[in-house]
C-alpha positions, -999 to 999 in steps of 0.1 A, spaced: 1 -2 1 17 31 -12 1 64 0 10 87 -23 -1 117 -7 -1 135 26 -27 127 51 -52 155 58 -71 156 91 -105 158 90 -134 156 114 -163 129 106 -192 132 129 -184 125 163 -145 114 147 -114 129 154 -92 114 123 -72 116 91 -79 106 55 -52 99 27 -61 92 -9 -43 64 -25 -40 78 -65 -65 67 -86 -69 39 -63 -92 49 -34 -78 62 -1 -84 51 36 -102 66 67 -89 63 107 -111 77 126 -109 80 171 -137 80 187 -134 91 226 -168 86 234 -183 63 219 -170 20 227 -166 -5 197 -201 -19 210 -217 13 209 -211 19 168 -236 17 143 -221 -13 120 -238 -27 88 -225 -43 56 -224 -74 38 -206 -95 65 -198 -84 102 -175 -105 120 -152 -102 154 -116 -101 155 -88 -90 170 -61 -60 161 -32 -69 179 -41 -78 217 -74 -55 206 -113 -70 202 -125 -56 168 -152 -62 144 -145 -65 105 -175 -53 82 -168 -66 50 -188 -42 24 -200 -14 46 -237 -2 39 -235 -28 11 -204 -5 -4 -184 -29 -21 -149 -17 -25 -148 -10 10 -141 -23 46 -141 -11 80 -121 -27 112 -136 -8 147 -115 -13 169 -124 -12 207 -100 2 224 -119 5 255 -154 3 273 -161 38 253 -136 48 231 -127 30 196 -108 40 165 -123 31 130 -106 22 102 -121 25 65 -103 10 32 -122 20 -2 -115 17 -35 -124 35 -63 -158 38 -59 -166 15 -93 -150 -15 -76 -156 -46 -64 -128 -58 -45 -138 -59 -10 -111 -84 -1 -82 -59 -14 -102 -34 7 -101 -54 41 -65 -65 34 -59 -22 28 -77 -17 64 -63 -49 77 -26 -34 74 -37 0 83 -51 -13 115 -23 -31 125 0 -9 122 -22 14 142 -26 -11 172 8 -5 192 1 29 196 -33 26 207 -30 26 250 
């Protein structure tokens, strides 16, 4: 995965995060929610499954809200905080596995830096 452009700070809803674009092939977003734990997130997709990221319990969402070009990894940091990593490809793509690989790799890099 090669992030060709510097990340950009942004707030999306209750999430403070950073987004990166991958030239011509979607991007990646990592968002921190300091007041919403993993179990309190509204996660819906083609397949929702429990997983582990480092020492943390997490939820993997293939094709969130039916978007085949995306994948979400929601890491439960504490009962009341979480980090959500979203990998996506271009909107015309239906390669959910590649989007999940992107999100998973980023989540594995983030997890060791969490408390």
